[in-house]
N, C-alpha and C positions, 0 to 999 in steps of 0.2 A: 443771660432774659432767660427767665421761662417759655419754656412750649406754649403755654398758655395765652403769653403778656403778646407771641412772638403771633399767633394767633389772631389774639386781637386785634394788634396794630392793621395784618394783613384783612380781618374782616372787614374793617375801616374803611382800607385803602380802595378794596372793591366797593363799597356802600355808593362810596365819593364819588368814583366813575363812571364813568357811563360805556365808553368806546375798549375791545377788547381788537386787537392787531391779530388773526387766526393766522396760520401758516398752515396748511394744506399743500400735498405730494399725488398724483397722478398721469394718468400719461400724458399731461405735455408739459409738465416737467414741476415746479414749485408753483407753488401759488400763496402770496397774499391776502387779507379781504378785512375791512373793518365793520366788525359788528356789533351791536347792540347787545348786552347782554347785564342778566340780573343774575344775584348766588352768592357765594362763600365762597372758601374754603375749598369745602367737601363737592362744587361742582357748578360751573357753569350754562348757563339756559341763554340759549338765542334763537330767533326764527330766521328762514331763511328759502327762498326759490330754491326746489328743489333741480329747477334747470341750473339753478348758477354754479361757477366753473368748481367754488371749496368745496358747497353740497355733492358735486357728481363726485369732486374726489375722496369728501369723507364714503360715499359707500360706498369707493374700491381700497380707500386705502387706509381706515378710524385714527394708526396712532397721528396725531397736531400736539401743534404747542404755540401756543399761544401769546403775548406781552399784554399787560396795558403801563403805559406811565404817561408822566404830567409830558409837559411842553414845558421846554425851557428854551435856552441860552446861551446857560451856561454850564458843561461834564460834572462840580460841583452839584448840580442842583440835580438831578439826576436821579429821579426815585420811581418805580414803580414795582407790578410783580413782574412774574417768567412761569409761567408753569405748559407741562408737557404731559401726556396721557392717552386717553381714548375719547372720542365721540363719538357718539350713535344717534339716530334719530327717535324719536319719543313717539307710544302711543300710547292711546285708556289714559289711565290713571297718572301714570305717570304726565305724560299733557297734558293734560288736566291742571295738574300740579306744577309745571314750567309756565304753565297761563297763566296760573297767579298769582305766582311769583314778580314774573313776568311782568306782571299791570300791576301789582305790589311800586313797583318801583318805574314806570311808562303808564299812569294814568291815562294816555291817551286810548289803550287798548286795551282797558279794560270792563268800555262797553261798544263797541264793534259799530254798532248803527248809528251810535251820535260823531261816529271818528268822522272825518272826509272823507267823499265818498271814492278817492283816489286810496286813502290807503284805510278804509273797510275793502277792495275791491284786492289789491294785494293780502290781507289779514287772511281773507278767502282760501286765497293758492297759496301761503309759506306751505313752511312745514316745520316742527321744533327739533332742537338739538339739544342735546346737554355731553360737555365734555367735565368730567373725572381726569380730577388728578393724581398720580402718581409721582410727582415732583413738582413741587412749586415752591420760588422766591423770596422776599420781599429784596429790592434794589435800593441802598442808598448811598448815593455816592458823595453826603453831605458827610457820612462817618469814615469817610476813604474811597478811593479809584476800584471800583470795579467792586465796593464793600456790599456784599449779600446776605442773608442768613438762607439756610434751607426749615422748610415745613414739614417734619419726618411723620408728624401723626395725625389724620384728616376730620379721623372720626370721633 
């Protein structure tokens, strides 16, 4: 399979799914948190409270990993994306770009003034982050137990 075909399959998978399990490391040890994300193979955007355990961990140790997968009951049905890379809080234009891309996937946040009050208040307190992968894999056990393909070029 060509790199472009693999990239297209990964993009479709990321577009069709919404939640990533983000793994961080901090003073209290390893931690995993579910985050809604938007993005593609070049980077995933997410928002979080700066006081959350994973956000505190990110400020100390920006190297993270994440997994996005289907919910299934048979090992042969396991499909997903695994990635690792660096994660950073966004500011200025980068934050605005993240907000726009996130709002395309999750329209509720496109107009915070129209969102339920609890959501609008939470959005006023969050910070925006981007995970930029340096390793990214597409898993598909339907092609064999543990089958995964690595995307090596992200641009």
